[in-house]
N, C-alpha and C positions, 0 to 999 in steps of 0.2 A: 320511457325515462332511458335517460340516456346508458349504454352499456360503460360495465367498470372497466377503466382504462387497466394494459398490462404492465408489469414492470421488469425492462431487461438491465440487469445493473452490470457490467461488464469490468471486468478491473486488468489489472496487471501487479507485477510486484516487483515493486524499489525501482519506479522510472523516474528519470527526472523529467520535471517539470516541461524542459525545451528540446522536448523529443519527440516533435510532432511536425511531418513536410510543411502542413500550412506554415508555418511558422520559423521553420529551422531548412535550409534548402541544401542543407550537407546531409539530410535523412529522408528515407521516402515510405510514406505511409498512408499508403491513396485511399484507405477506408477509415481510416482516423479522421483526414480531412477529407472525407464525406460527410461524416458528421460533422465535422467544424464548418461545412458550407450550409448543413441543413440544420444546424443547434445554435447553441449558445456556450462559446467558452468563456469560461470563469479564467483571467487568468492569476486570479489571489487566492488561491483554493488553498487547506494546509490541514495535516494530518494531526491528529491530539497528541500522536507519539511516532516517533522516526522508527520503530520497528513493528515487525508485523502482528504479534497476536494481541496488541494493547489496540493498535489501530483499528486490527479487525474486530475485535470486538465492540470496540463503539459504534462499527458500521451498524450494526444488529442491530445493539441496546442502544441507542440514542444518548450514553452519557460517556463520559471523560473517562478514561484508564482508573484515577484516581477515585472513583465513582462505583465502574461496575467491577473491582478489584484485579481484573486480568493483566496487575501494573508493571509487569516484561516481560519478556522471555524466560522459559521455562515455568511460567504458571498456567492458570487456563482460566478461561472463563467459569467460574463457578453452574451448576445444573441449576439451582433457583434463581439465576436471575433470567427476567423475562427478557426478551427477543423480537423482534418487530415481525417474524415470520408467524409469531401464532396471533397478532393481530390480523395478520391476514389473512392465515387461516381460518379464524372465526369468521371473517367476513366470506368465506366461501370463495377463497383464492388457495388455488393451488404453489405450494411454495417448495424448493428445488435448489441446491447448491452442486454444482460440478466441477472438480476441481481442487486448488488447496482452499483449506481450511483456517488450519494452523492455531485453532482456539484451542488446542490441549499439550502438554509439551512430551518431548518422547520418550518421558518415562513415569511410570506410574507408581503410585504406592498405594498401601490399602486406604489411607485417609482420603489420599486423591488421586483417585483413579485415571487413566487416559486413557480412548480410546485409539488416540495416535502416536499412541509409546510401543517398543519392543517390550512381549514378542507377537502382543498382538494388529500391531503394523500390518508385520509380515506373514499372518495366520490366513493363507487365500480361501479356506475352507469356511472361517469367521465371516469375512467380506465375503462368500458368495450368497449368505442369507443376510446381508446387513445394509439394509439403505435408507436406516432412518426411524424413528425421528431423532435429529439432532440440530439441537440451538434454535428449535422452532421451524426447524424446516423438516416436511414431512417426506422429503427424497434428495439423497445426498450420494454421492458417486466420488469418492475422494481419494489425492495421492498426499506425500508428503515430502517427495524430492525435488529438490531446483536441479537439474539436468542430471548431471550422473552421480549424487549422491547414494549412500548403500541405503538409505531409508525407504529407495522405491517399494513398493509392495503394495496394499490394497486395492480398490476399483480398475486402478490402472494397470497393474499388474496382469489382472485375471483378462482386462483387456486386451493386453498384447498378448497372451496365451491364446485369446478366443481367433485373432487375425491372426493367428499360425507363428507368431515369433517366439520361437521355441528356446530360443538361444538371446532373449533377452539380457540377461544376466551378464553377457559379454560385454553392455554398454554401459553397466553401471559399477560403481567402486568395491573390492573388498570391503568390510568381509561378506556382502550379500552377491557382489557380482566377481569379474574378471580383469575388469579394465585397466588399464596402465594408469595410475595416477601423475604420471608423467607427463602424459597426453592432454594438451590445453587449447584451448581455442577452437578446435574442429572437431567437432563430435562425431564418430563413426553411425551413432544411430542413423536408420533408415527415416527419411521425413514418415513415410505411413505409419509408423511405431512412433513418433513421437509425442507427447501430452497434449502438444498443440492442436494436434489431429484428431488424439481422442476428445479433445474436451469441445472442440469444435463439431464434432460430431454426435455428442452424447447429446450436447444445448440442443442440435437443431432434430433430433429423435423426442426431447420433451415438446421443443415446439410444435411439432407435428402432433403428439400426442395433445398437447393441451386444445391446439385448435378443431380435432376430432372429437373431441370431448366437451367444446364450448366453453373452454373453463377460464376463469380470468387468473394469473397467474404473477407470481412473484420469484422472478427467477437469476440468480444470483450462475455465471458463467466467471470463473474466477482461475487466469492464468497466471501460472510460476514465473514467465520469463516478464525482464531483462534481470532478474536476481541473478547471480552470480552461484556458482561458476561460470566462468566466461567461455561458455562450448554452444555451439549452434551447427546443424546437418550441413553439409554441401548442400547446394552452392551457395545458399546464405552464409558462410562466411569467407566467401571470398564475392560480395557483394561491395564491398566496400574497400579502395583503395587507402590502406593506411595513412601515406604520404600527403591525402588528399585532404585530409581532416582538421578541425580545429583540435589543439589536443590543449585543456587545460593543463596549468601547472600553479605553482608557487611563488608567488611574489615575494620577492628578497625582505626581511624583516615585517611581513602582515602578522605573526603570530606572535611579537617584542609585546605588545599591550593586552594579549591574553590572555585569557586564566591557564597555567604548568599544563595543562593536560595538550594544550593544541600545539604550544613548542615539541613536547615531548616525543609527538608522533614525527618528525623529522629527523631523530636517535637513530644510529643505528642500532643501539640495544638499549629502548627506554625502561626505567623503571616504575613499573607502576604497581609496585606492591602497596602504597599508603592508601590506597583506592578501593583492595582485595577486601571484601568483608564476608560475603556467603561460601566462599571457595570454587564457585561457577565461574565461569568465563565470563567474559566485559567484553562485547563487541566496542571493536573501533578501539582500545587503548596498547595500543602497538607501535611498532613502528610502520610507518604506511609506505620506506622505502622498499617493502618486499611485497611481493604476491602472496596472499595468504591462503590461496585454496590448493587443492590436490599438494603437489610437491612445492616448498616455499623455497622463495627462489628471489635475488635483486633485480627489482624493476629495471631495467634500459630502457633507455629511448623508444628501442626499437617495440617494445612491452608494450610501454605505455599507448605507444599509436595500435597496437594490436587490441589492447584493452576496448577501446574506444572504436575502432571498427568491426570486431563482431560483437560490441553491446548493443550497437545501431543492426548490425544484422539481424540481434536475437529479435530487436523489437518491429523489425520488417516482417518478419518470417511470422512474428505474432500477426502482425496488422493482416494478414493474406489469411487467417483463420480466424478474426474477428470480422472480414469482408463475408467469406460464407455464411457466417451468422445474421449477417446484417439481408445479405440476400436470402437465406432462409424465409426471416420477417416476411419480406415483400413477397415473394412464391405464394406465401401460405397468405396473402393479405391482412396481416397482424400489424405493419408499420404504423398507419395512423391513429391507430387504437392505442401503441407501445409506447412507454415511457422508455428511451432507452438513457441510460445514464456509462461515461465512459469514464474512467480515474484510474487512481493507484492508491497502494495503502501509506505508502511512504515516498521520498526522492531515494536520492544514489551522487555517490561522488565518484568521477571516473578522473582525478586527477585536481580537483577545482581546491582552490586554498592545501596543495598537495596532501590533499589526502583522498582514502579509496574508501569507497561502498558505504557505511554508517558508524555510529557512536555517537556519543557527546558532544557533540556537533551541530548547533541549530540553525546553519547558512541555510538560505532561500534553497540550495542546491537539495538540503535533505528535508525541509519541512514543506517544502511546494510544491505542490501536485499539479498534473494534467488533470482538466476537470470540462468535461463535456456533456450538455443536456441535449436530446433531440425530442421534442414531443409535438408532430406536425400539427399546425392550427395553435395551440397552447404559450409554447415557448417559442421564441422569435430565431427566426434562420438568418443564418450569415452574422448572427451580431458577437459583438466581445463585450465581457462586462469585467469593471474592477473592481464589483461588490466583492466583500471576502466573503469567503465557504472554509465550512468545516466537516470533516469528514464525519464528524458527531450531528451534525446538521441533516443526513442521509434521510435516516427512520423517520424520523419526524415530518420533513417534508414530503417524501413521499406518501407517505398515511396522508395528510394533509390534501395534495393531488387526486386520493381516489375516494376523498369524501371521509376519510375514516376519522376516529377520535384520537388524539395523540396522548399516550399516558402521560401523566404529570410528575412521573419520576424520569421522563425523557427531558434531560436538562439542553439537548441541542437547540438551534431555532429552527423555525420554523419557514423555509425560503422559499415558498409557493408562491410568493408576491414577485420575490426576486426573479424565479427563474421564468417567471411570466411576462417578467417586464415592466409591469405593470407599479412596483416601488423598488425604488432605487437603492436597499438596503435594507438585509437584518440584520445585521450584526455592523461594530464598526473596530469590532477584532478579532482575533484567532490567539490562542491559549496552546502552545505547545508542551505534554510532559514529556517529559525524561526519565524514571527513576529508576537506576538497573540495579542497583546494591540500595539496604533500608537506608543506609544513612550517607555514605559516600559518595555515590552517584544518584543525584537527586536535584534538577534543574527543572525551570521551569520557565517558557518563554514569552513573552508578552507583543502581540503585534501589531500596529494598527497601519492605516495608510501610508504614512513616511516612515515612522520609526520603529523599532524593534526592543525588548530589551530581556536580558536573558540573567534570573536570579537561580544561584546554589544554595543549597541548605546548610547554614552553619557556616558558610565563607564570607569575605567581605569581597572578594574577587567576582566580575563577572561580564556583562560583552552592552553597550549600546552601542548601536547602530543607526545612521542616516541613511535608508533606503533611494533617498530620490539625490543626494551629493554622493551617494557613494556607494549607487545601485550591486558593486561586487562586493560589500564588507570586507574593505581591507582596513578602514581607521575605526578599531574600537576605540569608543568617546566614552567608555567607565569612567576612566581616571582623568579627564579631561577638566580644570576647572572651570574654563570656557563652559561648560557643558552641563556642571551643576545643578543647575535651576533645571535644567531640560530630566534630567536624573530622577530628582525628588516627583517632578512632577508625573513622570513614567511609571514610575514606583506605586505612586497614589493611584492611579489609574490600573495599576497589575491588582492591586488590592481590590479595589472596587468591582474587580473582573472574576477576581476568584469570588467574593462574596455572592456576585450577580448571577455563579453556575452552581450554587448550593442546590442540591435538590430538591422539589415538596411535594413527596406522595400524592400528595392531596392539598386541594382546598382549605382555605378555613371556612366553615358553614355557620360560625354562630360566637355570641359575644363571649362565649367560657365555656 
């Protein structure tokens, strides 16, 4: 009987799809390039939601955010939801998550308690005694901060103290730390205390443990970069010359035919009060003329260049530590029997369409993902595929590749035949959901090989783009009379897709 394959899922956080050196000669990612050579690149992969919690919950449930319930930031994946780690554990796998979870909010209530909330987030005595179980993972080591955020704590803070970094609070913002909020681009934290180092070290320790135990594993190495704040330690902060990089920007008039919230982002002091509903922050609905992290300031041309060079530096540093993990797989003799998947939770704007970071703007920059699969002897090496993928497909596909049954409640597609190169496609479309308020910010995008259409709850405006004729998505065809028939066809296809993704927790087993 053949040995069960292992699974190593490596994810970044908020990484633009076109930031791999093998396809973009302005950035250097030798270790991701290695995966490109040794595996298959899927260049039409999409997130089910362009924010962290919903998309990450979809990875481990095989369901869309509208189905698993963690529908936006500030919600959590309820503990009664079935997660893929449970399926692997029941099949004899060791399961672990190292790094970012973000499956729960920063606030806890009696009805909806959260382990990722204050004050338990920074109760290091608690985290010394807690390593799981957590959403199907029997072992977790967690952190919650992006770069220097005050949310630092959990296992990462414990590790820094164990490594002798007694002054770790100097590298994080108040009230947890003492770092100056005005500092940006260059993070003074030494490389050896950076969370990339922590994730690689702890992942490799687990790989050694699983090898010694001869246990199959499902291991998620979950990196935090290149999610802003734009901060990276030296020498990575100066790795790229800002003057030599292509800096995306706004095309004059491109938002004229778009829904109102697009154009408002280019105003100095826009009014988004009509969208406020819950009273909590709404990501992306602000002036994108300003830097939104640390001390807010208006972006200059130099800042826009520095943002890109720092973002690329963050990716290259992360790539170095991904390489450490890949090297450890080789050294332990595990590479041949391990399915490696590299992807991210959603994309990112660093100037495209005049936008920064994320929000309710379903351009390819935000919803399309880098996505590489390596499985020696099973997944073709050095191949590129246009077959549409979704993060919601990860759980069922990984189960299938390991010969395990796929729960009926999962609504993702089994892509194992596509990954192996024996099937042309597993799906003809992807759906991306964004529900950031209960009614005022609620949109869905249907994207197929050529066209994409976005609809808004209770609104007559929308978006329709021809990705073949207009790959930069500069001409919204929603109100174009010449494309009315196409619009109606795509709306019908979208409705069919919604009907087709409804969960079926069990098959029909009899007449009545």
